[in-house]
N, C-alpha and C positions, 0 to 999 in steps of 0.2 A: 497370569494374574496375579495381583498383587496381593500381601496379606492382608489389608483392609478388604478387598474383594472376597477373598475367601472368609472374612468373617461375618461379613455381610450377609452372605449367602447363607453361613450358618445361624446367623440370628435369625435371618427369615426361615430359615427350617424349624427354629426352636420355636415361633412364632405361630406356625403351623400344626406342629407337634402338641400346643396347647389348646388348640382349636377343639373342643371335640365333636364338632362336623366332621373333621377330617379322620375319624375314627376310634378315638381311644375309648371314646363312652360306649361303642358298639362293642369293642372287646370287653369293656367291663361288663355290659348285658348279658354277652355270652358266658362272661366266666360265672357270675349271678345264677344265670338258668341254669347251668351245670353243676353248679357250686363247685366248681375247681378253678384253682389259680392255673393249673395248667393250659387248660382250655384258653384261659384268659391270654396266656403267653406264646401260645403257639397261634392265636388270632392275629397279632401284631406284625410278625414279618410278611405274610401276606396282604397286608393294607399298607405298610410300608412298600414292598414292591408294587403295587398297583397305583401309590403315589408317586415312586420316582418314575415308572413309565409316562404315566400324566406330565410330568415337569419338565421328564428329558426329552418327550417331541416337542415341546416350545423351545427349549435351551438348546437343544441340537440344531434345530432350524435355523434360529435367529446368528447361530456361531458359524453355521456354515454356509449360508445364505448372503449373509452381510457385506458389501464393502464400502468404497467412500461415495459411490453415484446411489447406493441403496439406501445406507443406513438412515439417512433421514425419513424418507418414504417410510421404511420400516419402523422407525422411531413415531413418525406421528401418527400414524395406523395402530402401531401397539398403546400408545397413549388413549386415542380416541376409545379402544376397547376397554383400555382400564376403567376410563372415568364411565364409560356406557355402563359397562357390569357392575359398576361400584356402585354407582347410583340406583340401578334396578334392583339391587340387592337390597339397598338401603329403604326404596318405596316400595317391594316387594311386602304383601303379608302372607306370601307362600312360602311352608317350609318342606322340606324334602323332609319323607316320612321313612322310617328304618324298614328295611325292608326285613323277610323272613329269618328268624334269628338259625334257623339249622343251614348253614350254607357250608359247600364244600372251598378248599382253600383257593382253589380257582377262581370258583364264582366269589368269594372274600376280594379275591385282588382285583377281579373286574370292576364289583361295587365299587371299590376303593376308587379305581381311575376314573370311573364314572364320576362319583364325587366329588375328587380333586379338580378334574375337568371345568365342571358345575360352577365349582367355587372358585373358578381361576387361579387355581396354584400356582401354574405356569407361568401365567401374566405379570406374577408379581415379580418376577425374576428380571422382566423387561427391563426395569432402570438398570440393574447393576451390569446386566450384560452388555445392552448397548454404552454404556460409558467405559468399556474398556475400547484400547487403540485396535483399529482395524489390521489385520495382521495381512500382509502382502499388499499395501495400497496402491502400489503402481502396477498392481496384475489383477484390475478388477474383472469380473466376467470369467475366470475360468473354472468351468465346470466342474474339472478333473480334481480341483481343490479341495470341493466341498465336502469328501468326505473326511478329511484331514481336519477342515475346519470345524467339522462337529464332534470333534473330540475335547475340545474347551467346554461346550455345552456339557455334555456328557460327565464330564468331572464336575461341572459346577452344579448338576442335578443329585450326582454322588455325595458332595459334600452335604448340600442343602437336604438330603434325606437322610442322612446319618443324623444329622441333629434334630430332624424330627423325629425320627424313631426314638432317641434318647430320651427326649422330653415326653412325648406320648407313651413309653414305657414308664418313666416316673410316676406320670397323673395318673396313669391304667391303674398301676397298682397303688398307690397311696390312696388312688378314690377307694378303689376294692377291699383296701386290707381296714381303713380308717371309716371312709364317709358312708360308701355306698350311694346307688343312683338315687334313692327316696332324698337326700341332702340337694343334691345336684337340681331337682326338680325345684326345689323351695329357696336355692341359696346361689345357684350360679347366674352372672349376669349374662348377658347377650352378646355373646361371643360374635354371632354371625352380623351384628350392627357394626361390631369393633371392626371385623375382620372387611365388610363392605367400604366402609371410610377410611381403611389403610390402602385398598385395592385405589379408590378416587384419589387420596395424595400420592400413590405411587404413578398414576398416568398424568398427574397434573405436572410431576417432577420430570417424566419424561417426555411432555409435550414441551415444557420450558428447556431444557435442554436441547433439544431438537431445532428450537427457535435460536 
């Protein structure tokens, strides 16, 4: 992967980190509930781990199974999913509700995995991953190469999640120390709508590239 690809993956991770639905707002709420910055900080690694698992599954599957023959089919399917999921999020009036605040680390990671998957976090990486050249283009269909082919996807998910974690950490600490959750209820713009719009845009880019 090129430097531009890594930077794009990190940028998407930073965008995910800014989105309060990805978990930092939940971490802030737990910290305020327990009146402890330590609780806030301890909540973020399991959240990042769940996000990594969600994104890693999609990224590994894409990089492990793609071939010259399958790339177009994967791109078109992924693009349609992106556009459809993004439009559903834009048009839906339903919002995910926070789970109970007293969760173990394992439960917190599981919640983050489900939340990231429900928001299509891994799908947003499709345009970046599918834009990469296909390795072993002359040897399509070799299933034995699939495990090794998944490694770039896992590395991409790792870089993406590190950026997500860093931005989420900065946002959570800033809100906890300076603003508080009450200010967000009054002043925070609708990131969920922005998120959905970016999903639709990513889907369109994927479909155009596949065409």
